[in-house]
C-alpha positions as a LaTeX table, in Angstrom:
\begin{tabular}{lrrr}
\hline
Residue & $x$ (\AA) & $y$ (\AA) & $z$ (\AA) \\
\hline
Unk1 & $-17.85$ & 2.51 & 11.04 \\
Unk2 & $-19.38$ & 2.84 & 7.58 \\
Unk3 & $-17.38$ & 3.49 & 4.45 \\
Unk4 & $-17.71$ & 6.94 & 3.03 \\
Unk5 & $-17.82$ & 7.10 & $-0.78$ \\
Unk6 & $-14.83$ & 8.93 & $-2.26$ \\
Unk7 & $-15.90$ & 11.26 & $-5.03$ \\
Unk8 & $-14.35$ & 11.02 & $-8.48$ \\
Unk9 & $-12.98$ & 14.55 & $-7.95$ \\
Unk10 & $-11.20$ & 13.52 & $-4.73$ \\
Unk11 & $-9.97$ & 10.31 & $-6.37$ \\
Unk12 & $-8.48$ & 12.40 & $-9.19$ \\
Unk13 & $-6.78$ & 14.78 & $-6.71$ \\
Unk14 & $-5.28$ & 11.80 & $-4.89$ \\
Unk15 & $-4.13$ & 10.26 & $-8.16$ \\
Unk16 & $-2.44$ & 13.49 & $-9.23$ \\
Unk17 & $-0.91$ & 14.02 & $-5.80$ \\
Unk18 & 0.90 & 10.70 & $-6.14$ \\
Unk19 & 1.70 & 11.34 & $-9.80$ \\
Unk20 & $-0.14$ & 8.19 & $-10.87$ \\
Unk21 & 1.90 & 5.84 & $-8.67$ \\
Unk22 & 0.96 & 3.22 & $-6.13$ \\
Unk23 & 1.73 & 4.66 & $-2.70$ \\
Unk24 & 3.43 & 1.44 & $-1.66$ \\
Unk25 & 5.33 & $-0.29$ & $-4.49$ \\
Unk26 & 5.57 & 2.82 & $-6.68$ \\
Unk27 & 4.36 & 1.21 & $-9.90$ \\
Unk28 & 2.51 & 3.39 & $-12.39$ \\
Unk29 & $-1.24$ & 2.84 & $-12.22$ \\
Unk30 & $-3.99$ & 3.92 & $-14.54$ \\
Unk31 & $-6.62$ & 6.14 & $-12.95$ \\
Unk32 & $-9.33$ & 3.64 & $-13.90$ \\
Unk33 & $-7.44$ & 0.81 & $-12.19$ \\
Unk34 & $-6.43$ & 2.73 & $-9.07$ \\
Unk35 & $-7.73$ & 1.38 & $-5.78$ \\
Unk36 & $-7.94$ & 3.51 & $-2.66$ \\
Unk37 & $-6.35$ & 2.20 & 0.50 \\
Unk38 & $-6.70$ & 3.51 & 4.04 \\
Unk39 & $-3.25$ & 3.71 & 5.62 \\
Unk40 & $-5.00$ & 3.21 & 8.96 \\
Unk41 & $-7.68$ & 0.70 & 7.98 \\
Unk42 & $-11.33$ & 1.26 & 8.75 \\
Unk43 & $-11.30$ & $-2.17$ & 10.41 \\
Unk44 & $-8.74$ & $-0.91$ & 12.94 \\
Unk45 & $-10.91$ & 1.95 & 14.15 \\
Unk46 & $-13.90$ & 1.67 & 16.41 \\
Unk47 & $-14.35$ & 5.28 & 17.33 \\
Unk48 & $-16.69$ & 7.67 & 15.55 \\
Unk49 & $-14.26$ & 10.50 & 16.46 \\
Unk50 & $-11.76$ & 8.99 & 14.03 \\
Unk51 & $-14.24$ & 9.15 & 11.12 \\
Unk52 & $-12.80$ & 12.46 & 9.89 \\
Unk53 & $-9.20$ & 11.17 & 9.90 \\
Unk54 & $-10.13$ & 7.83 & 8.29 \\
Unk55 & $-11.46$ & 9.61 & 5.20 \\
Unk56 & $-8.87$ & 12.40 & 5.17 \\
Unk57 & $-6.34$ & 12.85 & 2.39 \\
Unk58 & $-3.58$ & 11.95 & 4.84 \\
Unk59 & $-5.05$ & 8.49 & 5.40 \\
Unk60 & $-6.05$ & 7.71 & 1.82 \\
Unk61 & $-3.53$ & 6.16 & $-0.57$ \\
Unk62 & $-3.76$ & 5.31 & $-4.26$ \\
Unk63 & $-2.71$ & 1.71 & $-4.73$ \\
Unk64 & $-2.36$ & $-0.97$ & $-7.33$ \\
Unk65 & $-4.63$ & $-3.97$ & $-6.95$ \\
Unk66 & $-1.82$ & $-6.25$ & $-5.75$ \\
Unk67 & $-0.67$ & $-4.00$ & $-2.91$ \\
Unk68 & $-4.20$ & $-3.15$ & $-1.80$ \\
Unk69 & $-5.28$ & $-6.78$ & $-1.87$ \\
Unk70 & $-2.16$ & $-8.07$ & $-0.07$ \\
Unk71 & $-2.14$ & $-5.30$ & 2.55 \\
Unk72 & $-5.78$ & $-6.05$ & 3.29 \\
Unk73 & $-6.60$ & $-4.83$ & 6.82 \\
Unk74 & $-2.99$ & $-4.27$ & 7.94 \\
Unk75 & $-1.92$ & $-0.74$ & 8.75 \\
Unk76 & 0.87 & 0.68 & 6.57 \\
Unk77 & 3.33 & $-0.03$ & 9.40 \\
Unk78 & 2.15 & $-3.62$ & 9.78 \\
Unk79 & 2.35 & $-4.08$ & 6.00 \\
Unk80 & 5.95 & $-2.80$ & 5.96 \\
Unk81 & 6.87 & $-5.08$ & 8.88 \\
Unk82 & 5.30 & $-8.09$ & 7.15 \\
Unk83 & 7.21 & $-7.42$ & 3.93 \\
Unk84 & 10.51 & $-6.95$ & 5.79 \\
Unk85 & 10.25 & $-9.67$ & 8.41 \\
Unk86 & 7.79 & $-12.35$ & 7.35 \\
Unk87 & 7.33 & $-12.51$ & 3.59 \\
Unk88 & 10.45 & $-14.53$ & 2.73 \\
Unk89 & 9.78 & $-16.97$ & 5.59 \\
Unk90 & 6.24 & $-17.48$ & 4.30 \\
Unk91 & 7.39 & $-17.87$ & 0.68 \\
Unk92 & 9.83 & $-20.63$ & 1.63 \\
Unk93 & 6.86 & $-22.68$ & 2.86 \\
Unk94 & 5.10 & $-22.54$ & $-0.51$ \\
Unk95 & 5.90 & $-25.45$ & $-2.82$ \\
Unk96 & 5.64 & $-23.53$ & $-6.14$ \\
Unk97 & 8.20 & $-21.02$ & $-4.83$ \\
Unk98 & 10.62 & $-23.78$ & $-3.84$ \\
Unk99 & 10.18 & $-25.53$ & $-7.20$ \\
Unk100 & 10.73 & $-22.25$ & $-9.09$ \\
Unk101 & 13.99 & $-21.81$ & $-7.12$ \\
Unk102 & 15.14 & $-25.37$ & $-7.84$ \\
Unk103 & 14.53 & $-25.09$ & $-11.57$ \\
Unk104 & 16.06 & $-21.65$ & $-11.87$ \\
Unk105 & 12.89 & $-19.78$ & $-12.84$ \\
Unk106 & 13.64 & $-17.33$ & $-10.04$ \\
Unk107 & 16.67 & $-16.56$ & $-7.91$ \\
Unk108 & 16.66 & $-15.84$ & $-4.23$ \\
Unk109 & 18.61 & $-12.62$ & $-4.04$ \\
Unk110 & 18.16 & $-11.71$ & $-0.41$ \\
Unk111 & 17.00 & $-12.99$ & 2.92 \\
Unk112 & 15.80 & $-9.70$ & 4.35 \\
Unk113 & 15.26 & $-6.29$ & 2.80 \\
Unk114 & 14.47 & $-2.89$ & 4.15 \\
Unk115 & 11.24 & $-1.85$ & 2.45 \\
Unk116 & 10.79 & 1.72 & 1.34 \\
Unk117 & 7.35 & 2.76 & 0.17 \\
Unk118 & 6.89 & 5.24 & $-2.67$ \\
Unk119 & 5.09 & 7.59 & $-0.31$ \\
Unk120 & 8.10 & 7.73 & 2.01 \\
Unk121 & 10.52 & 8.43 & $-0.82$ \\
Unk122 & 8.36 & 11.26 & $-2.23$ \\
Unk123 & 6.78 & 12.67 & 0.92 \\
Unk124 & 7.74 & 16.31 & 0.30 \\
Unk125 & 6.35 & 16.20 & $-3.26$ \\
Unk126 & 3.12 & 14.53 & $-2.16$ \\
Unk127 & 2.49 & 16.70 & 0.89 \\
Unk128 & 4.22 & 20.06 & 0.32 \\
Unk129 & 4.32 & 22.33 & 3.34 \\
Unk130 & 2.09 & 24.95 & 1.72 \\
Unk131 & $-0.77$ & 22.44 & 1.43 \\
\hline
\end{tabular}
């Protein structure tokens, strides 16, 4: 499936809909730095019938570079699962993380955390019923 270019007008609508926040972590993002993520990634679809949904406002999310880059081709659900179930296990394998813990640069505050995305916390504001 080919990527469909998102117009500046649609990008601006999406940005305003999310009040200038990343749909996942909730950080404020500048319009010029906003990246567009597909909640259901293009890579996960192989059906031309899904082309309309893939580019719909319900599948597009404004994101910061970090979330978009890290999420990569995971669906939003897979991304949430990874953050909740696998991230800390993966971090513990990385030497710089372990050294930062040992020398007190960072503190390990939790083993597991329920992740709540900005979009889930503000769903009614982002997608009002009269839309």
